[in-house]
C-alpha positions in Angstrom: 0.0 0.0 0.0 2.7 2.5 0.9 4.7 1.6 -2.2 1.7 2.5 -4.3 1.2 5.7 -2.4 -2.1 4.6 -0.9 -1.1 4.0 2.7 -3.0 6.9 4.1 -6.1 6.1 2.0 -6.6 2.4 2.9 -7.5 0.8 6.2 -7.0 -2.9 6.5 -9.6 -4.5 8.8 -9.6 -8.1 10.0 -12.9 -9.4 11.2 -15.4 -12.2 11.1 -16.9 -12.4 7.7 -20.4 -12.6 9.2 -19.9 -9.7 11.6 -17.5 -7.0 10.5 -16.3 -4.4 13.0 -17.5 -1.5 10.9 -20.6 0.7 10.9 -23.2 0.4 8.1 -22.4 2.3 4.9 -18.7 2.8 6.0 -16.8 1.2 3.0 -16.2 2.4 -0.5 -14.3 -0.8 -1.4 -14.4 -4.2 0.3 -11.9 -6.9 -0.7 -12.2 -10.5 0.5 -10.2 -13.7 0.0 -13.0 -16.2 0.8 -11.9 -19.5 2.4 -12.3 -22.7 0.5 -11.0 -26.2 0.6 -11.8 -29.6 2.0 -9.7 -28.9 5.1 -11.9 -26.0 6.0 -15.3 -27.2 4.8 -17.1 -28.2 1.7 -19.0 -26.4 -1.1 -22.2 -26.5 0.9 -20.8 -25.0 4.1 -18.8 -22.5 1.9 -22.1 -21.4 0.2 -23.6 -20.7 3.6 -20.6 -18.7 4.7 -20.3 -16.8 1.4 -24.0 -15.8 1.5 -23.6 -14.5 5.0 -20.4 -12.6 4.0 -22.2 -10.9 1.0 -25.1 -9.9 3.4 -22.6 -8.3 5.8 -20.5 -6.7 3.0 -23.7 -5.2 1.7 -24.4 -3.7 5.1 -21.0 -2.1 5.5 -20.9 -0.9 1.9 -21.8 2.6 0.5 -24.3 2.7 -2.4 -21.5 3.4 -4.9 -19.0 0.9 -3.5 -17.1 -2.0 -5.1 -16.6 -5.5 -3.8 -13.7 -7.6 -4.9 -13.9 -11.3 -4.1 -11.2 -14.0 -4.6 -12.2 -17.6 -4.4 -11.6 -21.1 -5.8 -15.0 -22.5 -4.8 -17.0 -21.7 -8.0 -19.7 -24.2 -7.1 -20.4 -22.3 -3.9 -20.5 -19.0 -5.7 -22.9 -20.4 -8.3 -25.2 -21.6 -5.6 -25.5 -18.2 -4.0 -25.5 -16.1 -7.1 -29.3 -15.8 -7.5 -29.5 -14.6 -3.9 -26.7 -12.0 -4.1 -27.8 -10.5 -7.4 -30.1 -8.2 -5.4 -27.1 -7.0 -3.3 -24.3 -6.8 -5.8 -24.0 -6.6 -9.6 -21.2 -8.6 -11.2 -19.0 -6.3 -13.2 -16.0 -8.4 -14.2 -14.5 -11.9 -13.6 -10.8 -12.8 -14.0 -9.6 -16.4 -13.8 -6.0 -17.4 -13.0 -3.9 -20.2 -11.7 -2.9 -20.0 -8.1 -0.7 -22.8 -6.9 -2.2 -25.2 -9.4 -5.8 -24.1 -8.6 -8.1 -22.2 -11.0 -9.2 -19.3 -8.9 -11.5 -16.4 -9.8 -11.4 -12.8 -8.8 -14.7 -11.1 -9.3 -15.5 -7.3 -9.2 -19.0 -6.4 -8.0 -20.8 -3.1 -7.6 -23.1 -2.5 -4.7 -26.8 -2.3 -5.3 -28.6 0.0 -2.8 
């Protein structure tokens, strides 16, 4: 962040994906690297967590905000997509290899 000259404009916040320590409408950009993998759960449990995360991200987002999500679990994302379309509009998807896994980074815009 500092190397890019953004250090004073970005605050990194760690928190529970279902209960972020931020007031409603606080964020202009939310970035998340959503968990995935058999050691941490399965696609069904990930879908539940992802949906809760999107609900919480919507609460803390401003009307004109962006959400950037990185995940490998495409099945979980497909499961929740019809439910999150009312909260966020998909703008762009980029796929890439990450340690042998085909991950996706998706940019959304907040719908309020």
